[in-house]
C-alpha positions as CSV (number, residue, x, y, z in Angstrom):
1,M,105.1,10.1,193.7
2,R,102.0,7.2,194.3
3,I,98.9,8.8,194.9
4,A,98.3,7.1,198.1
5,S,100.3,9.6,199.7
6,I,98.1,12.1,198.9
7,L,95.8,9.8,201.4
8,D,98.2,10.5,204.0
9,L,99.2,14.0,203.3
10,E,95.0,15.2,204.4
11,R,96.4,15.3,208.2
12,C,99.2,17.4,207.0
13,S,98.6,21.5,207.1
14,K,96.6,23.3,204.5
15,K,99.9,25.4,202.5
16,L,101.5,21.6,202.1
17,K,98.4,20.1,200.9
18,K,98.3,22.6,198.3
19,A,102.1,22.6,197.1
20,V,101.9,18.5,196.7
21,V,98.9,19.2,195.1
22,C,100.2,21.8,192.7
23,F,103.1,19.3,192.0
24,T,100.8,16.1,191.3
25,T,98.8,18.7,188.4
26,V,101.6,19.8,186.8
27,F,102.8,15.9,187.2
28,F,99.8,14.4,185.4
29,L,99.1,17.1,182.7
30,L,102.7,16.3,181.7
31,M,101.7,12.7,180.9
32,P,100.9,11.0,178.2
33,S,98.1,8.7,177.5
34,E,97.0,5.3,176.3
35,S,93.7,4.7,175.6
36,Q,90.2,7.4,175.6
37,A,89.6,5.1,178.4
38,I,87.6,8.1,180.3
39,S,83.9,10.2,179.2
40,I,82.7,13.3,181.0
41,K,79.3,15.0,181.3
42,G,78.0,17.9,183.0
43,M,81.2,20.2,181.2
44,P,81.1,21.8,177.8
45,K,83.1,19.6,175.3
46,W,85.9,21.6,174.7
47,V,86.4,21.6,178.0
48,A,85.8,18.8,178.5
49,S,88.4,17.5,175.8
50,T,91.0,19.3,178.2
51,A,90.1,17.4,181.2
52,I,90.3,13.8,179.8
53,R,93.1,14.1,179.1
54,S,94.4,15.1,182.8
55,I,91.9,12.7,184.2
56,E,93.2,9.7,182.2
57,A,96.8,10.3,182.9
58,V,95.4,10.1,186.2
59,W,93.7,6.8,186.1
60,K,96.7,5.2,184.5
61,E,98.8,6.1,187.2
62,I,96.1,5.2,190.4
63,K,96.1,1.7,188.6
64,L,99.1,1.1,188.8
65,S,99.5,2.3,192.6
66,I,96.5,2.4,194.9
67,P,94.4,-0.7,196.0
68,K,91.0,-1.7,193.8
69,E,89.2,-1.1,196.6
70,E,90.6,2.9,197.1
71,Q,90.3,3.5,193.7
72,E,87.4,5.3,192.9
73,S,87.9,7.4,196.0
74,T,91.2,8.4,195.4
75,L,90.5,9.1,191.7
76,K,87.4,11.9,193.3
77,I,89.9,13.4,195.9
78,V,92.8,14.0,193.0
79,I,90.4,15.2,190.0
80,E,88.3,17.7,192.8
81,Q,91.5,19.4,193.4
82,L,92.3,19.6,189.7
83,F,89.7,21.1,188.6
84,Q,88.3,23.8,190.5
85,G,84.8,24.9,190.2
86,Y,83.4,21.7,189.3
87,E,82.2,18.7,191.9
88,I,82.8,14.8,191.3
89,N,78.7,13.8,191.7
90,E,79.1,10.2,190.2
91,I,81.3,8.0,189.2
92,K,79.9,5.0,187.0
93,K,82.1,1.8,185.5
94,V,81.1,1.2,182.2
95,N,83.1,-1.7,182.2
96,T,86.1,-3.2,183.4
97,D,88.8,-0.2,182.9
98,D,86.4,2.8,181.2
99,L,85.0,5.3,183.7
100,E,81.7,7.7,182.8
101,I,82.7,10.5,185.4
102,L,79.5,13.4,186.1
103,F,80.6,16.6,187.2
104,E,78.2,19.1,189.1
105,I,79.7,23.1,188.9
106,T,80.5,24.2,192.6
107,G,81.6,27.7,191.7
108,D,79.5,30.5,190.6
109,S,78.3,30.3,186.7
110,L,75.8,32.9,186.2
111,N,76.1,36.8,185.0
112,W,78.5,36.3,182.4
113,S,79.1,39.3,179.8
114,V,81.3,39.8,176.8
115,E,82.9,43.3,175.8
116,I,85.0,43.7,172.3
117,N,87.1,46.4,172.8
118,Y,87.3,47.5,169.2
119,P,91.2,48.2,167.6
120,Q,91.4,51.9,166.3
121,L,90.7,52.0,162.5
122,R,89.4,55.0,160.1
123,Y,86.6,54.4,158.0
124,P,85.7,52.1,155.9
125,A,88.1,50.0,157.6
126,D,86.3,50.4,160.8
127,E,83.3,49.2,159.3
128,W,84.7,46.0,157.9
129,F,86.3,44.8,161.4
130,S,83.1,45.0,162.6
131,K,80.8,43.5,160.3
132,D,83.9,40.6,160.3
133,I,83.5,39.5,164.1
134,E,79.2,40.4,164.0
135,G,78.3,38.1,166.7
136,I,81.0,37.1,168.2
137,D,80.5,38.3,171.1
138,R,77.5,36.2,171.6
139,D,79.1,33.4,170.4
140,I,81.8,33.7,173.0
141,H,78.8,33.9,175.8
142,N,77.3,31.2,175.4
143,M,80.5,29.3,175.0
144,I,81.2,30.6,178.5
145,N,78.2,31.0,180.2
146,T,78.0,28.1,182.4
147,I,81.9,28.1,183.3
148,P,82.5,28.3,187.1
149,I,85.0,31.8,187.4
150,E,87.3,29.7,189.8
151,A,87.5,26.8,186.7
152,L,89.6,29.7,184.0
153,S,92.9,29.2,186.7
154,W,93.3,25.4,185.0
155,M,91.5,26.0,181.7
156,D,92.8,28.9,180.1
157,A,94.6,27.4,177.3
158,A,91.5,25.7,176.3
159,L,89.8,28.8,176.8
160,R,92.0,31.0,174.1
161,E,92.1,28.3,171.4
162,Q,88.7,28.1,171.6
163,I,88.2,31.5,171.1
164,K,91.0,31.9,168.6
165,S,89.1,29.3,166.6
166,L,85.8,31.5,166.6
167,I,88.3,34.7,165.4
168,E,90.0,33.2,162.8
169,E,86.4,31.7,161.3
170,R,86.1,35.6,160.8
171,L,89.1,37.9,160.3
172,S,92.8,37.1,160.0
173,G,95.6,39.4,160.6
174,W,94.4,39.9,164.2
175,D,95.6,38.7,167.4
176,F,93.4,38.7,170.4
177,S,93.9,39.3,174.2
178,I,91.6,38.6,177.1
179,I,90.9,40.6,180.6
180,V,88.3,39.4,182.7
181,R,87.0,41.6,185.7
182,L,85.0,40.7,188.2
183,S,82.1,42.6,190.5
184,N,80.0,41.5,193.2
185,E,77.5,40.6,190.7
186,S,78.7,40.3,187.5
187,K,81.4,38.9,185.6
188,L,83.4,40.7,182.6
189,M,85.1,39.2,179.6
190,Q,86.7,41.8,177.6
191,I,88.6,41.0,174.1
192,S,90.7,43.1,172.5
193,F,92.4,43.2,169.2
194,T,96.0,44.2,167.5
195,P,97.3,43.6,164.3
196,I,99.6,40.9,163.2
197,Q,102.7,42.2,161.2
198,P,103.1,42.4,158.2
199,Y,101.2,45.8,157.7
200,V,100.5,47.8,154.8
201,L,103.3,50.5,154.7
202,S,101.9,52.2,151.3
203,I,100.4,52.0,148.4
204,T,101.1,53.1,145.1
205,P,98.6,53.7,142.6
206,K,98.6,53.8,138.4
207,V,95.6,55.7,136.6
208,T,94.7,54.6,133.0
209,S,92.8,56.2,131.0
210,N,91.5,56.2,127.2
211,A,89.5,59.3,127.4
212,L,91.6,62.4,130.2
213,P,94.8,63.7,129.3
214,V,98.2,62.1,131.2
215,M,98.6,65.4,132.8
216,F,95.4,64.5,134.8
217,H,96.3,60.7,135.5
218,S,99.3,62.1,138.5
219,D,96.9,64.2,140.1
220,L,94.3,61.6,140.5
221,S,96.9,59.2,141.5
222,A,98.2,61.7,144.4
223,K,94.6,62.6,145.7
224,L,94.2,58.3,145.6
225,V,97.4,58.4,147.7
226,T,95.6,60.6,150.0
227,D,91.8,58.7,149.8
228,M,93.4,54.9,150.7
229,S,95.0,56.4,153.7
230,P,92.5,54.5,156.2
231,I,94.2,51.4,154.6
232,I,97.7,52.4,155.8
233,G,98.8,50.3,158.8
234,I,96.4,47.5,158.6
235,P,97.9,43.7,158.0
236,V,98.8,42.6,155.0
237,S,96.6,39.0,155.8
238,W,93.5,41.4,156.4
239,A,94.3,43.3,153.3
240,Q,93.8,40.2,151.4
241,Q,90.6,39.0,153.1
242,H,89.2,42.4,152.1
243,E,91.2,42.9,148.7
244,E,87.7,43.7,146.7
245,D,86.7,45.7,149.3
246,I,89.4,48.4,148.9
247,S,89.1,47.3,145.0
248,Q,85.7,49.3,145.7
249,F,86.8,52.0,147.8
250,A,89.0,53.1,145.8
251,V,86.7,53.6,142.9
252,S,84.0,55.5,145.6
253,K,87.2,58.0,145.6
254,L,87.9,58.3,141.3
255,E,84.5,58.2,140.4
256,V,83.5,61.8,142.7
257,R,86.1,63.7,141.2
258,N,85.2,66.0,138.0
259,A,87.0,65.0,135.9
260,V,86.1,61.6,135.9
261,I,82.3,62.8,136.0
262,N,83.0,65.4,132.9
263,I,83.6,62.6,130.8
264,H,81.1,60.1,132.3
265,A,83.8,57.5,132.9
266,S,83.0,53.7,134.3
267,V,85.9,53.4,136.6
268,N,87.9,50.3,138.0
269,A,90.2,49.3,140.6
270,K,92.7,46.0,141.9
271,F,94.7,46.1,144.6
272,T,97.1,44.4,145.3
273,P,97.8,44.0,149.0
274,E,101.2,43.4,149.9
275,Q,103.3,45.4,152.1
276,I,103.8,48.0,149.5
277,S,100.7,47.9,148.2
278,K,99.8,48.6,144.3
279,I,96.3,49.5,143.0
280,E,95.8,49.8,139.0
281,T,92.9,52.1,138.4
282,S,91.2,52.5,135.0
283,I,88.8,55.1,133.7
284,D,87.0,54.6,130.5
285,S,84.6,56.5,128.9
286,E,81.7,54.5,127.9
287,K,81.0,57.1,125.1
288,F,84.4,58.2,123.5
289,F,88.2,58.3,123.6
290,F,90.6,60.6,123.2
291,S,94.4,61.1,122.9
292,L,97.5,63.7,121.4
293,R,101.2,62.6,120.9
294,L,103.6,64.2,120.1
295,A,106.3,61.6,117.8
296,G,110.0,61.8,116.9
297,Y,112.1,59.1,114.8
298,A,115.5,57.8,115.5
299,G,117.1,55.4,112.2
300,V,115.3,57.3,109.6
301,R,115.5,60.0,106.9
302,N,113.3,62.4,105.8
303,R,110.7,61.7,108.4
304,P,110.5,65.1,110.5
305,P,108.2,65.1,113.9
306,E,104.7,64.9,113.9
307,L,101.6,65.9,116.3
308,W,99.3,63.5,116.3
309,L,94.9,63.1,117.0
310,T,93.4,60.5,117.6
311,A,89.3,60.3,118.6
312,G,86.6,57.7,119.0
313,W,83.0,57.0,119.7
314,K,82.5,53.7,121.0
315,T,79.2,52.3,120.2
316,G,78.6,49.6,122.6
317,N,75.7,51.3,124.1
318,L,73.8,51.5,121.5
319,S,74.8,48.5,119.1
320,N,75.4,46.2,121.6
321,L,78.7,45.4,119.7
322,P,81.9,46.3,120.6
323,L,82.6,48.9,117.9
324,D,85.0,51.8,117.9
325,I,84.5,54.6,114.9
326,Y,87.5,57.0,115.4
327,S,89.1,59.9,113.2
328,E,93.2,59.5,113.8
329,S,95.4,62.5,112.2
330,Y,98.5,63.8,112.4
331,I,100.5,67.1,111.4
332,T,104.0,66.7,109.9
333,L,106.3,69.5,111.9
334,D,109.0,70.8,109.6
335,E,106.5,71.4,106.3
336,F,103.2,71.0,108.0
337,K,101.4,68.3,105.8
338,F,98.1,67.3,107.1
339,Y,97.4,63.1,106.6
340,T,93.9,61.9,108.8
341,R,92.6,58.3,109.0
342,L,89.1,57.0,109.6
343,G,88.0,53.8,110.6
344,G,86.5,51.2,112.6
345,R,87.5,48.3,114.9
346,F,86.2,45.5,116.9
347,E,87.3,44.1,120.2
348,I,87.5,40.0,119.5
349,H,89.1,39.4,123.1
350,E,90.7,42.2,125.9
351,G,93.3,44.4,124.9
352,V,93.1,42.8,121.6
353,M,91.0,44.9,118.4
354,I,90.8,44.0,114.8
355,G,89.6,46.6,112.2
356,A,89.9,48.8,108.9
357,E,90.5,52.3,108.0
358,M,90.9,54.6,105.0
359,A,94.0,57.2,104.6
360,F,93.5,60.5,103.5
361,P,95.2,61.6,101.3
362,G,95.2,58.6,98.9
363,D,92.2,57.4,99.6
364,S,93.7,53.5,100.4
365,L,92.2,51.0,102.6
366,W,94.5,49.3,104.9
367,Y,93.5,46.7,107.5
368,R,94.8,46.5,111.3
369,L,95.2,44.9,114.5
370,W,95.8,46.0,118.2
371,W,97.3,44.6,120.6
372,D,97.3,46.7,124.0
373,D,96.4,46.5,127.5
374,R,97.2,49.9,128.5
375,R,99.9,49.1,131.1
376,R,103.4,49.3,131.1
377,K,103.5,45.8,129.5
378,P,105.3,45.5,125.7
379,Y,101.9,46.0,123.0
380,F,102.1,45.8,119.3
381,W,100.2,47.1,116.5
382,W,100.0,46.6,112.6
383,R,98.9,47.6,109.1
384,W,98.8,46.7,106.3
385,N,97.4,47.5,102.3
386,A,97.6,45.7,99.5
387,D,99.9,49.1,97.8
388,F,102.1,50.1,100.2
389,G,102.7,46.8,102.2
390,H,103.4,46.2,105.7
391,N,103.3,49.1,108.3
392,F,103.8,47.3,112.3
393,A,105.4,48.8,115.8
394,L,106.7,46.4,118.9
395,G,106.5,49.4,121.8
396,V,107.1,49.3,125.6
397,R,105.6,52.0,127.4
398,V,108.7,53.7,129.8
399,R,106.2,55.8,131.7
400,D,102.4,57.1,131.6
401,D,104.0,59.6,128.9
402,L,106.8,58.1,127.2
403,A,106.6,55.2,124.8
404,L,109.2,53.8,122.7
405,E,108.8,52.2,119.5
406,L,110.7,49.8,117.2
407,L,108.7,50.9,113.8
408,Y,108.5,49.1,111.1
409,D,107.5,50.9,107.5
410,E,107.0,50.0,103.9
411,T,106.5,53.2,102.4
412,Y,110.0,54.6,103.5
413,R,113.8,53.6,102.2
414,D,115.0,52.6,105.7
415,K,112.5,50.6,106.9
416,F,113.4,49.9,110.9
417,S,113.9,52.9,112.9
418,I,113.5,54.2,116.6
419,R,109.8,56.3,117.4
420,G,109.5,58.3,120.6
421,I,105.9,58.7,121.3
422,F,105.9,61.6,124.2
423,Q,101.6,61.4,125.1
424,F,99.7,65.1,126.6
């Protein structure tokens, strides 16, 4: 439809004119523009960018179908129908083709207020959310404060995109909806939030400790599952944004447990955000370490089960050196023979230690190497003595309390064996 027909339709009924204008609006909004020949003043930039695309399409059609002396007046009529809430104050020709259009507000743009409807979250997730969107109501208010209510009928998509960009700068994993409520004296815009899938469905804790018996690990893990319940149901992408906060929340819950307080332990946690999330925690005493183990052997003759006790003291707080002094003793469960070792070791890299120990009876000096990060991964240790040769093992933890080792020991005729270790 040519724009000239709009002038003729002005004599028609208001109902017919509105129908034509509606059709014209859709037609021009969908038409592509070839150049940026229009500039706008009197509208916010994010509104103007939407209006320019439509005006350029209109202007292109007008230049093709309307006499030159009627082009600007026709443009004014169409634009004011398209962009309710604004009227054209002036149209300036910058050069032969380009126009500068000055708009004025005709609608009511006063007394906008913005209200944030917070999602139902439990502590501490509610505090994280509040902190993430702090000040967004002010930013949205500043953005819409000069927008007439009538203009929302044609700028709603641009408004949503603008608010979306403000939200995405602050938090991820949340969609939003906009509700506008009108009264005689004010206009209220309400922003509500809903989580976006996928959600955190469960959290699986894993507790390791150099000082607590394994029986305490499962108890602490079970309690941590309950403690972490406020995280269940939040978006995974938002959990990624607060990965460190969630880890510290787990630490704060473990630090108040009596088992942890009694050994003066330091607690660390690492949260991995997924639908089935994991949180790995370590509870390590800053002063000592302890373990009690039962060992049994297969593939070797005349080697009875053994009960092992390891206890040590960390000297790092006193000497600023990563030095451990330890005692490792075991007793055979057939003849109850007792053996012990006294030694020291340095941590040269995370999970890697070297040291030396004296074994009794026999007063023999052994050199040692350990590699163990205490997770369910392979670990390795090695001992060597000039008289007795090599003794080493490659092991894997099947469970927190059970490990299997391929053992090599040159002090026995059957040098290779399988050793199972149950840790209490």
